[in-house]
A tleap script that builds the chain and sets N, CA, C and O, in Angstrom:
source leaprc.protein.ff14SB
mol = sequence {
  NMET CYS GLY MET ASN VAL ARG LEU GLY ARG
  TRP THR GLY THR LEU PHE ASP HIE VAL GLY
  GLU GLU ASP GLY GLN GLY THR THR GLU TYR
  ALA ILE LEU VAL GLY VAL LEU VAL VAL ILE
  ALA ILE LEU SER ILE ILE THR PHE LYS GLY
  LYS VAL GLN GLU LEU TRP ASP ALA ILE SER
  SER GLY ILE GLY SER CLEU
}
set mol.1.N position { -80.924 140.586 117.200 }
set mol.1.CA position { -81.745 141.227 116.191 }
set mol.1.C position { -80.973 142.749 115.427 }
set mol.1.O position { -80.669 143.101 114.287 }
set mol.2.N position { -80.900 143.293 116.726 }
set mol.2.CA position { -79.788 144.671 115.740 }
set mol.2.C position { -78.847 144.664 115.357 }
set mol.2.O position { -78.336 145.516 114.630 }
set mol.3.N position { -78.386 143.685 115.762 }
set mol.3.CA position { -77.325 143.259 115.193 }
set mol.3.C position { -76.857 143.000 113.896 }
set mol.3.O position { -75.954 143.459 113.197 }
set mol.4.N position { -78.022 141.837 113.722 }
set mol.4.CA position { -78.368 141.325 112.338 }
set mol.4.C position { -78.281 142.763 111.216 }
set mol.4.O position { -77.524 143.176 110.337 }
set mol.5.N position { -79.624 143.202 111.914 }
set mol.5.CA position { -79.821 145.053 110.941 }
set mol.5.C position { -78.156 145.778 110.637 }
set mol.5.O position { -77.951 145.969 109.438 }
set mol.6.N position { -77.518 146.001 111.154 }
set mol.6.CA position { -76.193 146.236 111.563 }
set mol.6.C position { -75.595 145.397 109.918 }
set mol.6.O position { -75.429 145.936 108.824 }
set mol.7.N position { -75.469 144.513 110.158 }
set mol.7.CA position { -74.172 143.751 109.154 }
set mol.7.C position { -74.963 143.586 108.168 }
set mol.7.O position { -74.253 143.002 107.351 }
set mol.8.N position { -76.397 143.777 107.518 }
set mol.8.CA position { -77.197 143.631 106.552 }
set mol.8.C position { -77.343 145.451 106.043 }
set mol.8.O position { -77.382 145.641 104.828 }
set mol.9.N position { -77.386 146.178 106.582 }
set mol.9.CA position { -77.323 147.436 106.500 }
set mol.9.C position { -75.780 147.566 105.865 }
set mol.9.O position { -75.632 148.206 104.824 }
set mol.10.N position { -74.975 147.124 106.328 }
set mol.10.CA position { -73.194 146.791 105.971 }
set mol.10.C position { -73.223 146.635 104.626 }
set mol.10.O position { -72.631 147.342 103.809 }
set mol.11.N position { -74.279 145.216 104.289 }
set mol.11.CA position { -73.616 144.801 103.121 }
set mol.11.C position { -74.400 145.209 102.161 }
set mol.11.O position { -73.965 144.979 101.033 }
set mol.12.N position { -75.854 145.970 102.256 }
set mol.12.CA position { -76.036 146.336 101.226 }
set mol.12.C position { -75.440 147.886 100.987 }
set mol.12.O position { -75.479 148.360 99.852 }
set mol.13.N position { -75.034 148.449 101.806 }
set mol.13.CA position { -74.296 149.535 101.810 }
set mol.13.C position { -73.142 149.622 100.496 }
set mol.13.O position { -73.044 150.311 99.481 }
set mol.14.N position { -72.164 148.267 101.274 }
set mol.14.CA position { -71.165 148.087 100.215 }
set mol.14.C position { -71.389 147.755 98.803 }
set mol.14.O position { -70.522 147.868 97.936 }
set mol.15.N position { -72.832 147.257 98.567 }
set mol.15.CA position { -73.269 146.248 97.325 }
set mol.15.C position { -73.498 147.989 96.708 }
set mol.15.O position { -72.690 148.479 95.919 }
set mol.16.N position { -74.467 148.598 97.117 }
set mol.16.CA position { -74.939 149.704 96.426 }
set mol.16.C position { -73.738 150.938 96.092 }
set mol.16.O position { -73.776 151.683 95.112 }
set mol.17.N position { -72.805 150.942 97.038 }
set mol.17.CA position { -71.073 151.433 96.529 }
set mol.17.C position { -70.934 151.101 95.349 }
set mol.17.O position { -70.897 152.009 94.519 }
set mol.18.N position { -70.840 150.024 95.002 }
set mol.18.CA position { -70.324 148.767 94.300 }
set mol.18.C position { -70.877 149.391 92.557 }
set mol.18.O position { -70.362 149.926 91.576 }
set mol.19.N position { -72.243 148.893 93.010 }
set mol.19.CA position { -73.359 149.484 92.131 }
set mol.19.C position { -72.904 150.853 91.106 }
set mol.19.O position { -72.819 150.859 89.878 }
set mol.20.N position { -72.750 151.540 91.693 }
set mol.20.CA position { -72.697 152.735 91.861 }
set mol.20.C position { -71.610 153.034 91.039 }
set mol.20.O position { -71.875 153.874 90.179 }
set mol.21.N position { -70.208 152.508 91.037 }
set mol.21.CA position { -69.154 152.661 90.197 }
set mol.21.C position { -69.440 152.419 88.756 }
set mol.21.O position { -68.854 152.988 87.835 }
set mol.22.N position { -70.130 151.773 88.664 }
set mol.22.CA position { -70.589 151.417 87.618 }
set mol.22.C position { -70.513 152.600 86.528 }
set mol.22.O position { -70.973 153.676 86.908 }
set mol.23.N position { -69.890 152.526 84.965 }
set mol.23.CA position { -70.613 153.806 84.309 }
set mol.23.C position { -71.010 153.483 83.311 }
set mol.23.O position { -70.871 154.214 82.330 }
set mol.24.N position { -71.742 152.072 83.223 }
set mol.24.CA position { -72.753 151.366 81.931 }
set mol.24.C position { -72.034 151.087 80.978 }
set mol.24.O position { -72.620 150.533 80.048 }
set mol.25.N position { -70.713 151.310 80.829 }
set mol.25.CA position { -70.251 151.273 79.163 }
set mol.25.C position { -70.019 149.610 79.052 }
set mol.25.O position { -70.025 149.481 77.827 }
set mol.26.N position { -69.858 148.535 79.491 }
set mol.26.CA position { -70.075 147.664 79.327 }
set mol.26.C position { -71.570 147.249 78.955 }
set mol.26.O position { -71.758 146.484 78.010 }
set mol.27.N position { -72.402 147.646 79.540 }
set mol.27.CA position { -74.007 147.521 79.346 }
set mol.27.C position { -73.652 147.826 78.122 }
set mol.27.O position { -73.505 146.833 77.409 }
set mol.28.N position { -73.407 149.122 77.476 }
set mol.28.CA position { -73.421 149.908 76.375 }
set mol.28.C position { -72.857 149.115 74.988 }
set mol.28.O position { -73.310 149.213 73.848 }
set mol.29.N position { -71.695 148.280 75.471 }
set mol.29.CA position { -71.015 147.824 74.309 }
set mol.29.C position { -71.786 146.875 74.264 }
set mol.29.O position { -72.019 146.659 73.075 }
set mol.30.N position { -72.469 145.981 75.077 }
set mol.30.CA position { -73.114 144.815 75.047 }
set mol.30.C position { -74.606 144.689 73.953 }
set mol.30.O position { -74.922 143.824 73.136 }
set mol.31.N position { -75.138 145.684 74.288 }
set mol.31.CA position { -76.042 146.284 73.598 }
set mol.31.C position { -75.566 146.242 72.321 }
set mol.31.O position { -75.901 145.363 71.527 }
set mol.32.N position { -74.860 147.069 72.083 }
set mol.32.CA position { -74.213 147.458 70.165 }
set mol.32.C position { -73.685 146.466 70.237 }
set mol.32.O position { -73.435 146.316 69.041 }
set mol.33.N position { -73.154 145.325 70.869 }
set mol.33.CA position { -72.881 143.971 70.066 }
set mol.33.C position { -74.118 142.936 69.782 }
set mol.33.O position { -74.316 142.223 68.799 }
set mol.34.N position { -74.716 143.065 70.724 }
set mol.34.CA position { -76.281 142.225 70.504 }
set mol.34.C position { -77.066 143.044 68.558 }
set mol.34.O position { -77.468 142.414 67.580 }
set mol.35.N position { -76.998 144.102 68.709 }
set mol.35.CA position { -77.405 144.925 67.816 }
set mol.35.C position { -76.867 144.326 66.587 }
set mol.35.O position { -77.419 143.510 65.849 }
set mol.36.N position { -75.952 144.746 66.504 }
set mol.36.CA position { -74.856 144.250 64.784 }
set mol.36.C position { -74.919 142.811 65.251 }
set mol.36.O position { -73.748 143.130 65.457 }
set mol.37.N position { -75.036 141.928 65.518 }
set mol.37.CA position { -75.597 140.307 65.402 }
set mol.37.C position { -76.667 140.281 65.015 }
set mol.37.O position { -76.733 139.592 63.997 }
set mol.38.N position { -77.820 140.795 65.381 }
set mol.38.CA position { -79.069 140.970 65.010 }
set mol.38.C position { -79.000 141.605 63.627 }
set mol.38.O position { -79.373 140.806 62.768 }
set mol.39.N position { -78.673 142.686 63.185 }
set mol.39.CA position { -78.357 142.924 61.809 }
set mol.39.C position { -77.992 142.322 61.141 }
set mol.39.O position { -78.463 142.194 60.011 }
set mol.40.N position { -76.696 141.527 61.725 }
set mol.40.CA position { -75.541 140.464 60.320 }
set mol.40.C position { -76.735 139.315 60.184 }
set mol.40.O position { -76.919 138.735 59.114 }
set mol.41.N position { -77.616 139.011 61.500 }
set mol.41.CA position { -78.583 137.729 61.297 }
set mol.41.C position { -79.595 137.712 60.077 }
set mol.41.O position { -79.904 136.783 59.332 }
set mol.42.N position { -80.075 139.225 60.112 }
set mol.42.CA position { -81.088 139.447 59.254 }
set mol.42.C position { -80.821 139.407 57.757 }
set mol.42.O position { -81.473 138.898 56.845 }
set mol.43.N position { -79.546 140.167 57.760 }
set mol.43.CA position { -78.785 140.128 56.090 }
set mol.43.C position { -78.525 138.830 55.502 }
set mol.43.O position { -78.365 138.497 54.327 }
set mol.44.N position { -78.515 137.890 57.050 }
set mol.44.CA position { -77.789 136.657 56.420 }
set mol.44.C position { -79.203 135.968 55.332 }
set mol.44.O position { -79.363 135.750 54.131 }
set mol.45.N position { -80.059 135.811 56.673 }
set mol.45.CA position { -81.077 135.200 56.007 }
set mol.45.C position { -82.126 135.876 54.947 }
set mol.45.O position { -83.020 135.228 54.403 }
set mol.46.N position { -81.885 137.288 54.728 }
set mol.46.CA position { -82.558 138.135 53.259 }
set mol.46.C position { -81.374 137.296 52.339 }
set mol.46.O position { -81.749 136.723 51.317 }
set mol.47.N position { -80.437 137.265 52.604 }
set mol.47.CA position { -79.649 136.800 51.314 }
set mol.47.C position { -79.394 135.108 51.307 }
set mol.47.O position { -79.009 134.630 50.240 }
set mol.48.N position { -79.529 134.498 52.080 }
set mol.48.CA position { -79.527 133.411 51.731 }
set mol.48.C position { -80.680 132.718 52.132 }
set mol.48.O position { -80.513 131.737 52.856 }
set mol.49.N position { -81.999 133.087 51.749 }
set mol.49.CA position { -83.425 132.722 51.898 }
set mol.49.C position { -83.259 131.621 51.256 }
set mol.49.O position { -83.320 130.514 51.790 }
set mol.50.N position { -82.976 131.879 49.752 }
set mol.50.CA position { -83.015 130.785 48.411 }
set mol.50.C position { -82.780 129.478 48.693 }
set mol.50.O position { -83.511 128.492 48.600 }
set mol.51.N position { -81.197 129.662 49.200 }
set mol.51.CA position { -80.513 128.509 49.280 }
set mol.51.C position { -81.329 127.372 50.671 }
set mol.51.O position { -81.658 126.188 50.740 }
set mol.52.N position { -81.369 128.620 51.628 }
set mol.52.CA position { -81.929 127.779 52.604 }
set mol.52.C position { -82.987 127.404 52.459 }
set mol.52.O position { -83.265 126.462 53.201 }
set mol.53.N position { -84.033 127.836 51.573 }
set mol.53.CA position { -85.149 127.004 51.331 }
set mol.53.C position { -85.207 125.899 50.482 }
set mol.53.O position { -86.072 125.024 50.510 }
set mol.54.N position { -83.940 125.995 49.478 }
set mol.54.CA position { -83.597 124.806 48.706 }
set mol.54.C position { -83.364 123.454 49.715 }
set mol.54.O position { -83.762 122.332 49.403 }
set mol.55.N position { -82.577 123.795 51.107 }
set mol.55.CA position { -81.639 123.257 51.923 }
set mol.55.C position { -82.728 122.538 52.499 }
set mol.55.O position { -82.607 121.318 52.393 }
set mol.56.N position { -83.824 122.968 53.116 }
set mol.56.CA position { -85.193 122.519 54.032 }
set mol.56.C position { -85.776 121.416 53.209 }
set mol.56.O position { -85.809 120.234 53.553 }
set mol.57.N position { -86.353 122.044 51.796 }
set mol.57.CA position { -86.726 120.788 50.636 }
set mol.57.C position { -86.305 119.665 50.750 }
set mol.57.O position { -86.988 118.697 51.086 }
set mol.58.N position { -84.676 119.650 50.382 }
set mol.58.CA position { -83.895 118.530 50.458 }
set mol.58.C position { -84.141 117.981 51.993 }
set mol.58.O position { -84.906 117.032 51.820 }
set mol.59.N position { -84.006 118.039 52.736 }
set mol.59.CA position { -84.076 117.573 54.239 }
set mol.59.C position { -85.449 117.164 54.645 }
set mol.59.O position { -85.737 116.375 55.546 }
set mol.60.N position { -86.408 117.933 53.706 }
set mol.60.CA position { -88.160 117.543 54.444 }
set mol.60.C position { -88.516 116.091 53.510 }
set mol.60.O position { -88.859 115.044 54.059 }
set mol.61.N position { -88.358 116.247 51.946 }
set mol.61.CA position { -88.301 115.455 51.076 }
set mol.61.C position { -87.441 113.836 51.278 }
set mol.61.O position { -87.937 112.771 50.911 }
set mol.62.N position { -86.210 113.961 51.872 }
set mol.62.CA position { -85.267 113.019 52.449 }
set mol.62.C position { -86.159 112.548 53.836 }
set mol.62.O position { -85.708 111.569 54.430 }
set mol.63.N position { -86.779 112.867 54.112 }
set mol.63.CA position { -87.360 112.365 55.764 }
set mol.63.C position { -88.760 111.754 55.368 }
set mol.63.O position { -89.262 110.757 55.888 }
set mol.64.N position { -89.267 112.469 54.428 }
set mol.64.CA position { -90.509 111.981 54.102 }
set mol.64.C position { -90.396 110.688 53.236 }
set mol.64.O position { -91.338 109.978 52.881 }
set mol.65.N position { -88.825 110.478 52.909 }
set mol.65.CA position { -88.915 109.273 51.334 }
set mol.65.C position { -88.467 107.781 52.559 }
set mol.65.O position { -88.268 106.627 52.180 }
set mol.66.N position { -88.398 108.346 54.246 }
set mol.66.CA position { -87.788 107.378 54.664 }
set mol.66.C position { -89.428 106.166 55.218 }
set mol.66.O position { -89.235 105.052 55.706 }
savepdb mol mol.pdb
quit
């Protein structure tokens, strides 16, 4: 049982050593990328709202005529 605790302690210590080396740069870049994509999606929806509504109506009427 004692040997198992030593191995687990070594493993968790190694895991936390590697986690501590991250500066968070990757997370920050990912958050910025997601934010930019959200803004682009919102602007696209606002810009093409009329066209999307026309397309949706055409699809709806097409399905309704079946």
